[in-house]
N, C-alpha and C positions, 0 to 999 in steps of 0.2 A: 483311260491310260494305262492302266496298269497289264489292260489286255494286250494292247498293242506292245507294249516294252517283252512281256513276255514271249508273244509271239514271234519278235525281232530275236531274242534268245533261242528261242528251241529251232526257230529256223538256220539260224547261225550254226548249231552245234548237230544238224541234220544230215553232215556229209562226214563220210570215214575217215575223208584226210584230213579235216578238222578236227576230227576227235584224235586222231593221229597225231596231230600238234597240242590239244592240250591235253593229253596225257604225258607228251614226251616233255613240255613246260611243268608238269607239275612235278616229275622226276627232275628234271633239273633248273627252275626256279625261271634260270633268263639267257638266251642263247640271241646269236643273231640270224637273220634269213640263211645265210649259206650253211650255216650247223644246221638247222632245222631243217632243212631242205635235204640235206648226205644223209641225216640220220631216220629220215622217213620216207627215204628214197624217192625222193619228187624233185621237178625243175625246179631252179629258184624263182620262174617266174610266175610259177602256179603256185609255189606255197608263200609267195609275198600277197600274191592274188588272194586268198585263203587268209591269210593273216589280216589283211585288211576286213575281210566281214567278219572276222573275231573283234576286231579294232573298234568297227559303226556299232557293234552289239556291245560292248563296255567290257568285252572280257578280257581283253588285252592291253596292255599301253603297252608303246614304246618309249627309247630313250636314245638318244641320238650321242656317242660318244665317237669324237673325232670323224673318219669319215663310216663309219659301223652305225648301224642302228640295231638296239636291242629290244626284243620283247619278251615280257613278263606278264602274269597276270594281274588284272588292274587292283588298284586299291582299292577301289569303289566297285568292285564288282557284285552283279547284282546278285541276291539271296538266291533269286530261283539257279541261276549259274552254278554258286557255289553247289549248292544241293546235288546237280545232276556232277558234277566234276567227283564230287567228294566218294559218290558210286564208279566211277570210272577206272 
């Protein structure tokens, strides 16, 4: 079970775009898809897709506030993800 979880985490972080999102969130704590997309120079649709992959690996969590969805690191961030993020 642990191997499968680790594989999912590693695959979710195996993208320069997702690494850019992670670095952005590391520096800004929380942001909307639109803000993240603008800051990393990627389309809204692509950014949303990448955030979905990070969400499915329990790396980020989202919170709906009015009409916007805010993303931040998951409270239950897996230890492997936490270690990788700490060195980025």
